[in-house]
C-alpha positions, 0 to 999 in steps of 0.5 A: 551392613555397610554400603558403598557410595555406589550401592547407596546411590543405587538404593536411592535411585531405585527407591520409588520402585522399591517403595511401590513394591513394599506397598504392593507387598503389604496390600497383598498381605505378603510375608517379607524377608530380607536376603542380601539387601533385597526384600523378598515377598511371598504369600498366597495372594502374591502367588495368585497375582503372579500366576494371573499376570499377562506373562505368568511368573514365578517371581517379579522384581520391583526395585529392591523388592522381589515377589515370589510365588513361594520360598522355593520360587524365590530361591530358584529365581534369586540369581535371575531376579538379582540381575533385575535388582541391579537394573533398577539400581542403574535405571531407577525410576526409568526402569519400568517405563523403559522395560514396558516401552521396549516390550511394546515396541518388540510386540509391535514389530512382531517379536516377543516382548518378553523373551526378546527384551534386552533386560530379560536377555541379560537376566537369563544370561546369568542362568547360562553363564557360558553364553553372554547373550542368552539364547531364547529360552524354550517355550515357557510354562506358567512357571517362567522366571519373571 
């Protein structure tokens, strides 16, 4: 796999988050697979952690690592999570604090820190290509995308 300079820089810039994702995947005993340059991790303990998060998730991205409850969840959420992979490549080590900071700011203003988060709006827009600013999705069950 030959990488362009921008791709290589994206991998390097996101590397601290990717390494954290790999470490978490190993600690959870996850099963790893590589799909289109992204490590996908699933397994029993990964599924349990995702289900018990403050906002339960089917999948979650950390750098170039995507955690999924199972292989089906990884396949179903792949496009959405790849948007987050790209966001990590752009924001690098600033992605997590920025994402969390925006969520807290939204919650403090009485808004939904997940659904109204611009990072999520961009990722949900890929699920509805006819709408560049995806509408607020319907109330989510414990099977949300991330």
